[in-house]
C-alpha positions in Angstrom: 0.0 0.0 0.0 1.3 3.4 -0.8 0.9 6.2 1.7 1.9 9.7 0.5 1.4 12.6 2.9 -0.4 15.7 1.6 1.3 19.0 2.2 -1.2 21.6 1.0 -2.0 24.7 3.0 -5.4 23.2 3.9 -3.8 19.9 5.0 -1.4 21.8 7.3 -4.2 23.7 8.9 -6.0 20.4 9.7 -2.8 19.2 11.3 -2.5 22.2 13.5 -6.2 22.7 14.3 -7.9 19.3 14.3 -5.0 16.7 14.9 -5.8 15.3 11.4 -3.1 14.3 8.9 -4.0 13.6 5.3 -2.6 10.9 3.0 -3.0 9.9 -0.6 -3.7 6.1 -0.6 -4.4 3.3 -3.0 -7.9 3.6 -4.4 -9.0 0.1 -3.3 -7.6 0.1 0.2 -10.1 -0.1 3.1 -10.2 2.1 6.2 -9.1 -0.9 8.3 -6.0 -1.5 6.1 -5.2 2.2 6.2 -5.5 2.3 10.0 -3.4 -0.8 10.5 -0.7 0.5 8.1 -0.5 3.9 9.8 -0.4 2.5 13.3 2.4 0.0 12.4 4.5 2.5 10.4 4.3 5.5 12.7 3.6 3.9 16.2 0.5 6.0 16.8 -3.1 5.2 17.6 -5.8 6.2 15.1 -9.1 7.6 16.4 -11.0 7.9 13.2 -10.5 7.8 9.4 -12.5 9.5 6.7 -11.9 8.9 3.1 -12.7 10.8 -0.1 -12.2 10.0 -3.8 -11.5 12.9 -6.1 -10.0 12.8 -9.6 -9.3 9.1 -9.3 -7.3 9.6 -6.1 -8.3 8.4 -2.7 -7.5 10.7 0.2 -7.6 9.5 3.8 -8.0 12.0 6.6 -6.6 10.3 9.7 -7.5 11.7 13.1 -5.0 10.7 15.7 -5.7 9.8 19.3 -5.3 12.8 21.7 -2.1 11.2 23.1 -0.4 11.6 19.7 0.1 14.9 18.0 -0.3 15.1 14.3 2.1 18.0 14.3 4.9 15.7 15.6 4.1 13.2 12.9 4.0 15.9 10.2 7.4 17.1 11.4 8.9 13.6 11.2 7.5 13.3 7.6 9.1 16.7 6.7 5.8 18.5 6.1 6.6 21.3 8.5 
């Protein structure tokens, strides 16, 4: 599964304000697969995942548990 973080201005605002980090994911991946992949790769707990398909691209909006800050993960990924 490919996970590519999104670094748009809107995505960064979600990181700072809502503890949500956005990823481009494979179009046929499920929420459960995305959650498992993110928790294993980054050693965080996922609270909720919303997905959206636009222009043949699937975007996953991943809300992290309150113990884990999305801004720390974004910094590790080089988004900030």
